[in-house]
C-alpha positions in Angstrom: -21.1 5.6 -12.7 -18.0 5.7 -14.9 -15.0 3.7 -13.6 -12.0 5.5 -12.1 -9.0 6.2 -14.2 -5.5 5.6 -12.7 -2.1 6.8 -13.7 0.8 4.8 -12.1 4.4 6.1 -12.3 7.7 5.7 -10.6 9.4 8.5 -8.5 12.3 8.9 -6.1 14.5 5.8 -6.0 11.7 3.2 -5.6 8.4 4.9 -4.8 5.3 4.4 -6.8 3.0 7.4 -7.4 -0.6 7.0 -8.3 -3.1 9.6 -9.6 -6.8 8.7 -9.3 -9.2 10.5 -11.6 -13.0 10.5 -11.6 -14.0 11.3 -15.2 -17.5 12.4 -14.1 -16.6 15.0 -11.5 -13.2 15.8 -12.8 -11.6 15.3 -9.4 -8.1 14.0 -9.3 -6.3 12.7 -6.2 -2.6 12.0 -5.7 -2.1 9.0 -3.4 0.6 10.6 -1.2 3.0 13.1 -2.7 6.5 11.5 -2.9 8.1 13.9 -5.4 6.7 17.0 -7.1 8.0 16.8 -10.7 6.9 13.2 -11.5 3.5 14.0 -10.1 3.2 17.1 -12.2 4.4 15.2 -15.3 1.8 12.4 -14.7 -1.0 15.0 -14.4 0.2 16.8 -17.5 0.3 13.5 -19.5 -3.4 12.9 -18.7 -4.6 16.5 -18.8 -5.8 16.3 -15.2 -5.8 19.0 -12.5 -5.0 17.6 -9.1 -7.7 18.5 -6.5 -6.7 16.3 -3.6 -3.8 14.5 -1.9 -4.8 11.3 0.0 -2.0 11.0 2.6 -1.4 7.6 4.2 1.4 8.4 6.7 3.9 11.0 7.7 7.2 9.7 6.3 9.0 12.3 4.2 9.0 10.1 1.0 5.2 10.3 1.1 4.6 13.9 2.0 7.6 15.7 0.5 5.5 17.5 -2.2 2.5 18.3 -0.2 3.1 22.0 0.2 4.4 22.6 -3.3 1.4 20.9 -4.9 -1.0 22.7 -2.5 0.5 26.0 -3.5 0.2 25.2 -7.2 -3.3 23.7 -7.3 -5.0 24.9 -4.1 -5.9 21.3 -3.5 -7.2 19.7 -0.3 -5.0 17.3 1.7 -6.6 14.5 3.6 -4.7 12.4 6.1 -4.7 10.3 9.3 -5.9 12.0 12.4 -3.3 10.2 14.5 -0.5 11.8 12.5 -2.1 15.2 11.9 0.7 17.2 13.5 3.3 15.6 11.2 1.6 16.0 7.8 2.4 19.3 6.0 -0.6 21.2 4.8 -3.2 18.8 6.2 -6.8 20.1 5.8 -9.0 17.2 6.8 -8.4 14.3 9.1 -9.6 10.7 8.8 -10.0 8.0 11.4 -10.6 4.3 11.2 -14.0 3.5 9.6 -14.6 7.1 8.3 -16.1 7.3 4.8 -16.2 10.2 2.3 -17.2 10.7 -1.3 -14.8 11.2 -4.2 -17.3 12.3 -6.8 -19.8 9.5 -6.4 -17.2 7.0 -5.4 -17.2 5.9 -1.8 -13.8 6.0 0.0 -13.5 4.0 3.3 -10.6 4.7 5.6 -8.9 1.7 7.3 -6.4 2.5 10.1 -3.4 0.1 9.8 -0.8 0.9 12.5 2.5 -0.9 12.3 4.8 0.9 9.8 3.8 4.1 11.6 1.5 4.6 14.5 -1.3 6.2 12.5 -0.9 4.8 9.0 -4.2 4.6 7.1 -5.2 2.9 3.8 -7.9 4.2 1.4 -10.4 1.5 0.2 -12.8 2.2 -2.7 -15.2 -0.7 -2.0 -17.4 -0.3 -5.1 -14.4 0.0 -7.3 -12.5 -2.9 -5.6 -9.4 -0.8 -5.2 -7.1 -0.5 -2.1 -4.3 2.1 -1.7 -2.2 0.3 0.9 1.0 2.5 0.7 3.5 1.0 3.2 1.3 -1.4 5.1 0.9 -4.2 2.5 3.2 -4.7 -0.5 3.3 -7.3 -3.2 4.7 -10.3 -1.2 5.6 -8.1 1.7 4.7 -5.6 4.4 6.2 -2.4 5.8 9.0 -2.3 8.3 7.9 -1.8 11.9 9.1 1.6 12.9 6.5 2.9 15.4 4.3 -0.1 16.5 5.0 -3.7 17.5 4.6 -6.7 15.3 1.3 -7.7 16.9 -0.3 -4.4 15.8 0.9 -4.9 12.2 -0.4 -8.5 12.1 -3.8 -7.2 13.1 -3.7 -4.4 10.6 -2.9 -6.9 7.8 -5.8 -9.1 9.0 -8.0 -6.1 8.6 -7.0 -5.9 4.9 -7.0 -9.6 4.3 -10.8 -9.8 4.8 -11.3 -7.6 1.7 -12.6 -9.4 -1.4 -10.0 -11.5 -3.3 -10.6 -9.4 -6.4 -9.5 -6.2 -4.7 -6.6 -4.5 -6.6 -3.9 -3.4 -4.3 -1.7 -0.3 -5.1 1.3 -0.1 -2.8 4.0 2.5 -2.1 7.3 0.9 -3.2 8.8 -1.4 -5.8 10.2 -4.0 -3.4 8.6 -6.9 -5.1 11.7 -8.8 -6.4 13.4 -8.8 -3.0 10.1 -9.7 -1.3 9.7 -12.6 -3.7 13.1 -14.1 -3.1 12.6 -13.7 0.7 9.2 -15.4 0.5 10.7 -18.5 -0.9 12.9 -18.9 2.2 9.7 -18.9 4.4 7.3 -20.8 2.2 9.6 -23.0 -0.1 7.0 -25.6 -0.9 4.3 -23.2 -2.2 4.0 -24.0 -5.9 1.9 -20.9 -6.6 4.6 -18.8 -5.0 7.3 -20.4 -7.1 5.4 -19.6 -10.3 4.8 -16.1 -9.2 8.5 -15.5 -8.4 9.4 -16.5 -11.9 6.8 -14.1 -13.3 8.1 -11.3 -11.1 11.8 -12.0 -12.2 10.7 -11.7 -15.8 8.8 -8.5 -15.2 11.6 -6.8 -13.4 14.2 -8.0 -16.0 12.0 -6.2 -18.5 11.8 -3.1 -16.2 8.0 -3.6 -15.9 6.0 -2.5 -12.9 4.6 -5.1 -10.5 1.8 -2.9 -9.4 -1.1 -3.6 -8.7 -1.4 -6.9 -7.0 -4.6 -8.7 -6.1 -5.7 -9.6 -2.6 -6.5 -13.2 -3.5 -3.0 -13.7 -4.8 -1.4 -12.1 -1.8 -3.4 -14.5 0.5 -2.0 -17.4 -1.5 1.6 -16.3 -1.6 2.5 -13.5 0.8 4.2 -15.0 3.9 3.2 -11.9 6.0 -0.4 -12.8 5.5 0.2 -16.6 6.1 1.5 -16.8 9.7 -1.3 -19.3 10.4 -0.3 -21.7 7.6 0.9 -25.1 8.9 3.6 -25.5 6.3 5.2 -22.1 7.2 5.0 -22.9 10.9 6.7 -26.2 10.4 9.4 -24.6 8.3 10.1 -22.1 11.0 9.7 -24.7 13.8 7.0 -22.6 15.4 4.1 -24.9 15.4 3.0 -24.0 18.9 3.5 -20.3 18.7 0.8 -17.7 18.2 0.1 -16.1 14.8 1.6 -12.8 16.1 4.8 -14.6 17.2 5.1 -16.3 13.8 4.5 -13.0 12.0 7.1 -11.3 14.2 9.7 -13.9 13.3 9.0 -13.5 9.6 9.3 -9.7 9.9 12.6 -10.1 11.8 14.0 -12.4 9.1 13.1 -10.0 6.4 14.8 -7.2 8.2 18.0 -9.2 8.1 17.5 -10.7 4.6 
């Protein structure tokens, strides 16, 4: 089985777009549909015809181009069952644990409520790729709009058990702000300090910070590290639950 081909590009003010192409079947999926023209431009660059949209959640900056792309390509839109009424042009719904084939590549759906009530991520286990959208970012996680902090903590734990070598493609370029905030939560983490310097250099050169790796996130992302003793000491929350520590970290980021 030939490896998947990916085209990553920027769109809107800070969204990432990703096209996923299976060279054997010719299928091409857009991960969400943030903005029509950048998606069309990316497909044209590679000579791909878009056959699917894999929708992660209902926010406008992730579904804006659904109907335009569907009209142009006659594609199939897949998305979360728990947000079905809010996703334009939805053809097929997916729930937690569902699997389907993209060509010969297995796609496993992980429900990750928190940012929205029905947010899902798309995991390609054999390819070691996760499309996490607005659940997990490089050094961050999504704001909590529709579900409480405890739900997002459990969603992140569901992702954190994936193999360390899993490449994570996320929905927004928030990495520099996330990095600077992470240092306020985990100031003694030497691996984090090194990573922040690398990120500052990349962003100064206007380079993307996508993808990240699950192993690296577990070492440096404070939103995955609520159980870490040094973070708990820094927050003076040694006796609190993981959910409470996570909620405090999320609250601080909201006000950062």
